[in-house]
C-alpha positions as CSV (number, residue, x, y, z in Angstrom):
1,M,43.0,2.0,18.4
2,K,41.8,0.7,15.4
3,N,41.0,-3.0,16.7
4,N,39.4,-1.1,20.0
5,K,37.1,0.4,17.8
6,R,36.6,-2.2,16.0
7,I,36.0,-4.8,18.6
8,L,33.4,-1.9,20.4
9,Q,31.3,-1.4,16.9
10,L,31.0,-5.9,16.7
11,T,29.9,-5.7,20.3
12,F,27.4,-3.0,19.8
13,S,26.2,-5.0,16.9
14,Y,25.8,-8.1,18.8
15,I,24.1,-6.5,21.3
16,V,21.4,-5.1,19.2
17,I,21.0,-8.5,17.4
18,L,20.8,-10.0,20.6
19,A,18.2,-7.8,21.8
20,M,15.8,-7.8,18.7
21,I,15.9,-11.4,18.8
22,T,14.6,-11.6,22.3
23,I,12.1,-9.4,21.9
24,I,10.8,-11.1,18.9
25,L,11.2,-14.7,20.1
26,Y,10.2,-14.2,23.7
27,P,6.4,-13.7,22.8
28,I,6.3,-16.4,20.4
29,L,7.8,-19.1,22.9
30,W,5.4,-18.0,25.7
31,I,2.5,-18.7,23.1
32,V,4.0,-22.1,22.1
33,G,4.9,-22.8,26.1
34,S,1.3,-22.0,27.2
35,S,0.0,-24.0,24.7
36,F,1.6,-27.0,26.2
37,N,0.4,-26.3,29.8
38,P,-2.5,-28.0,31.6
39,G,-5.5,-25.9,32.6
40,N,-6.7,-23.0,30.9
41,S,-5.4,-19.8,33.1
42,L,-2.3,-18.3,31.3
43,S,-1.2,-17.3,35.0
44,G,-0.2,-20.4,36.3
45,S,1.5,-21.3,32.5
46,S,5.3,-20.8,32.2
47,I,7.6,-21.2,28.8
48,I,8.6,-24.4,29.9
49,P,5.6,-26.0,31.2
50,E,6.4,-29.0,33.9
51,N,3.7,-31.0,32.6
52,A,3.5,-30.7,29.1
53,T,0.0,-31.9,27.3
54,L,-1.3,-32.0,23.8
55,K,-5.2,-31.6,25.5
56,H,-5.3,-28.3,24.0
57,Y,-4.8,-29.3,20.3
58,K,-6.7,-32.5,20.3
59,E,-9.7,-30.4,21.9
60,L,-9.1,-27.7,18.9
61,F,-9.5,-30.9,16.3
62,D,-12.7,-32.0,18.0
63,P,-16.0,-31.2,15.9
64,A,-17.9,-31.6,19.1
65,Q,-15.5,-29.3,21.4
66,S,-14.8,-26.6,18.6
67,D,-15.5,-25.1,15.6
68,Y,-12.2,-24.4,15.2
69,L,-11.5,-26.8,11.8
70,I,-14.6,-24.7,10.2
71,W,-12.7,-21.3,11.0
72,Y,-9.4,-22.6,9.4
73,W,-11.0,-23.6,6.5
74,N,-12.8,-20.3,6.3
75,T,-9.4,-18.6,6.5
76,I,-7.4,-20.4,4.2
77,K,-10.3,-20.0,1.5
78,I,-10.6,-16.8,1.8
79,C,-6.9,-16.5,1.9
80,V,-6.1,-18.4,-1.4
81,L,-8.6,-16.7,-3.2
82,T,-7.7,-13.6,-2.0
83,M,-4.1,-14.2,-2.7
84,L,-5.4,-15.5,-6.7
85,F,-7.6,-12.7,-7.6
86,S,-5.2,-10.1,-5.8
87,V,-2.0,-11.7,-8.4
88,A,-3.9,-11.6,-11.4
89,L,-5.1,-8.0,-10.8
90,V,-2.1,-6.4,-9.7
91,C,0.0,-8.3,-12.5
92,M,-2.6,-6.7,-14.9
93,T,-2.6,-3.4,-13.6
94,A,1.0,-3.0,-13.3
95,Y,2.0,-4.3,-16.6
96,S,-0.6,-1.8,-18.3
97,F,1.3,1.1,-16.2
98,S,4.9,0.1,-17.0
99,R,4.3,-0.8,-20.7
100,F,1.6,1.7,-21.9
101,R,1.0,5.4,-22.0
102,F,-2.4,6.8,-22.0
103,V,-4.6,9.2,-20.8
104,G,-4.9,9.3,-17.0
105,R,-1.9,7.2,-16.1
106,K,-0.1,9.6,-13.8
107,N,-3.3,10.9,-12.5
108,G,-3.8,6.9,-11.7
109,L,-1.0,6.3,-10.7
110,M,-1.2,9.2,-7.8
111,T,-4.6,7.8,-7.1
112,F,-3.1,4.7,-5.9
113,L,-0.5,6.3,-4.0
114,I,-3.2,7.9,-1.7
115,L,-5.1,5.4,-1.1
116,Q,-2.0,2.7,-0.3
117,M,-2.0,5.4,2.5
118,I,-5.5,4.7,3.9
119,P,-6.0,1.5,5.5
120,N,-9.2,-0.7,5.1
121,F,-10.8,-0.1,8.4
122,A,-10.6,3.5,7.9
123,A,-13.9,2.7,5.8
124,L,-15.4,0.7,7.6
125,I,-18.8,2.6,7.8
126,A,-19.1,2.9,3.8
127,I,-17.5,-0.9,3.4
128,Y,-20.1,-2.1,5.8
129,A,-23.2,0.2,4.7
130,L,-22.3,-1.4,0.5
131,A,-21.9,-5.2,1.9
132,N,-25.8,-4.7,3.7
133,L,-26.5,-2.6,0.1
134,T,-25.7,-5.4,-2.2
135,G,-26.8,-8.3,0.1
136,L,-22.9,-8.9,1.3
137,L,-22.8,-9.2,4.7
138,D,-22.0,-12.1,7.1
139,T,-20.4,-13.7,3.6
140,H,-17.0,-14.5,2.9
141,L,-17.2,-13.1,-0.9
142,A,-17.5,-9.6,1.0
143,L,-14.3,-10.2,2.7
144,I,-12.3,-11.5,-0.4
145,L,-13.5,-8.6,-2.5
146,V,-12.5,-5.9,0.4
147,Y,-9.3,-7.6,1.0
148,T,-8.7,-7.9,-3.2
149,G,-9.4,-4.3,-3.8
150,G,-7.2,-3.0,-0.5
151,A,-4.4,-5.0,-1.8
152,I,-4.0,-3.5,-5.1
153,P,-2.6,0.0,-4.7
154,M,0.3,-0.8,-3.1
155,N,1.3,-4.4,-4.5
156,T,0.4,-2.6,-8.1
157,Y,3.5,0.2,-7.1
158,L,5.8,-2.6,-6.0
159,M,5.4,-4.6,-8.9
160,K,5.3,-1.5,-11.4
161,G,8.8,-0.6,-10.0
162,Y,10.3,-4.3,-10.5
163,L,8.6,-4.5,-14.3
164,D,10.2,-1.0,-15.4
165,T,13.6,-2.8,-14.4
166,I,12.8,-5.9,-17.0
167,P,14.1,-4.4,-20.3
168,K,11.1,-3.4,-22.9
169,E,13.3,-4.4,-26.0
170,L,12.1,-8.1,-24.8
171,D,8.7,-6.9,-25.6
172,E,9.9,-5.2,-28.8
173,S,11.5,-8.3,-30.1
174,A,8.4,-10.4,-29.2
175,R,6.3,-7.9,-31.6
176,M,8.9,-8.4,-34.2
177,D,8.3,-12.3,-34.1
178,G,4.4,-11.6,-34.2
179,A,3.6,-12.1,-30.7
180,G,0.7,-10.1,-29.1
181,N,0.3,-8.1,-26.1
182,F,-1.2,-10.9,-23.6
183,R,1.3,-13.1,-24.9
184,I,4.0,-10.9,-24.2
185,F,2.5,-10.4,-20.6
186,W,2.0,-14.2,-20.1
187,Q,5.2,-15.8,-21.7
188,I,7.8,-13.0,-21.5
189,V,7.3,-10.6,-18.8
190,M,5.5,-12.8,-15.7
191,P,8.1,-15.4,-15.8
192,L,10.9,-12.8,-15.5
193,A,8.6,-11.4,-12.6
194,K,8.3,-14.3,-10.4
195,P,10.3,-13.1,-7.7
196,M,7.7,-10.0,-7.1
197,I,4.8,-12.4,-7.9
198,A,6.3,-14.7,-4.8
199,V,6.4,-11.5,-2.4
200,I,2.7,-10.2,-3.5
201,C,1.4,-13.8,-2.5
202,L,2.7,-14.0,0.4
203,F,1.7,-10.4,1.4
204,T,-1.7,-10.6,0.0
205,F,-2.0,-14.7,2.0
206,I,-1.1,-13.5,5.5
207,T,-3.4,-10.3,5.4
208,P,-6.7,-12.3,6.0
209,F,-4.9,-14.3,8.9
210,T,-3.9,-11.0,10.4
211,D,-6.7,-8.8,10.3
212,F,-9.7,-8.9,12.7
213,I,-11.7,-5.6,12.3
214,L,-12.9,-6.2,9.0
215,A,-13.7,-10.0,9.6
216,R,-15.3,-9.0,12.7
217,I,-17.6,-6.1,11.2
218,L,-18.7,-8.1,7.9
219,L,-19.5,-11.8,9.6
220,R,-22.1,-12.6,12.0
221,S,-22.7,-16.5,11.7
222,E,-20.0,-18.6,14.1
223,D,-19.9,-21.0,11.1
224,K,-18.6,-18.4,9.0
225,F,-15.7,-16.7,11.5
226,T,-12.0,-16.6,10.5
227,L,-9.6,-17.6,12.6
228,A,-9.0,-14.3,14.0
229,V,-12.8,-13.9,15.0
230,G,-13.2,-17.2,16.2
231,L,-10.3,-17.4,18.5
232,Y,-10.9,-14.1,20.1
233,E,-14.5,-15.2,20.8
234,M,-12.9,-17.7,23.1
235,I,-11.9,-15.6,25.3
236,A,-14.3,-12.4,24.6
237,D,-17.2,-13.9,26.7
238,Q,-17.5,-12.7,30.3
239,F,-16.7,-16.4,32.0
240,G,-14.5,-17.2,28.6
241,N,-11.4,-18.3,30.1
242,E,-9.5,-20.6,27.3
243,F,-6.5,-18.9,27.4
244,T,-4.4,-22.0,26.5
245,L,-6.6,-23.4,24.3
246,F,-6.4,-19.8,22.5
247,A,-2.4,-19.8,22.7
248,A,-2.4,-23.6,20.9
249,G,-4.9,-22.4,18.2
250,S,-2.8,-19.2,17.9
251,V,0.6,-21.6,16.9
252,L,-1.5,-23.3,14.4
253,I,-2.0,-20.0,12.8
254,A,2.0,-20.0,11.6
255,V,1.9,-23.5,9.8
256,P,0.4,-22.6,6.4
257,I,1.7,-19.2,6.3
258,S,5.1,-20.8,7.2
259,L,4.7,-23.6,4.3
260,L,4.1,-20.9,1.6
261,F,7.1,-18.8,2.9
262,L,9.3,-21.9,2.5
263,S,7.5,-23.2,-1.3
264,L,8.7,-19.4,-2.6
265,Q,11.8,-18.9,-0.5
266,K,13.7,-19.8,-3.6
267,Y,11.9,-17.0,-5.6
268,F,12.8,-14.3,-2.9
269,V,16.5,-15.3,-3.0
270,A,16.2,-14.7,-6.8
271,G,14.5,-11.2,-6.5
272,L,17.5,-10.6,-4.1
273,T,20.1,-11.2,-6.4
274,A,18.2,-9.6,-9.2
275,G,17.9,-6.6,-7.7
276,G,21.8,-7.0,-6.8
277,T,22.5,-7.0,-10.5
278,K,20.0,-5.2,-12.7
279,G,21.2,-1.5,-13.0
């Protein structure tokens, strides 16, 4: 009886896992297959193309036919700067909330908790008006500032929770040896927080790749478009039918994200191990 129950549980588990894998992989395989299909229409595309071609990828990398490389560079630049600024601000803010007691600390944490419930696009009108007033409309700096500010509340909570698990006795020992707050932060606490820093790096790097609304509102010039806006413009026109070209461009978006994930993977594993051993 127990064996039958266990077999049923395992069978059900495998069915659920298979269903999830199918749901996740099917659209990915369809986009990859469409990018190799000849022609422009998705109606005649298939997951396994009969006459596979690299024409669409070649067209993307041809400056005479597409601004894709410009959009790609714009997006990479915004992603990297957003990641660097966000990680720096989040680490310092979380360290302050974790290690110091000051007036307004609890209210500040509560404010961050409320802010992380409100998405950036909920303040589109205010963001647009502020960018227009400061002369930052149609600039990448505006997007970087918005993405960085939007990343602080949620990631600060994540980082603070992790820093709270690092024993404060390490700080006290360092102070007895004459170390100041910045040295403790930079040489002791931050090296121990590498797993969480890696998570924040990945989150903040992905955001500009996946965001469309803010970029579409703030950017006006085609040479300043990000990938999301540029690819949308390929198929948004009344006569736009570059769907297979759009698919090829979408596939290439995964390359830098995958490289970043693979390069930080060892820290993710270390984070899971640390989380399982710390009490």
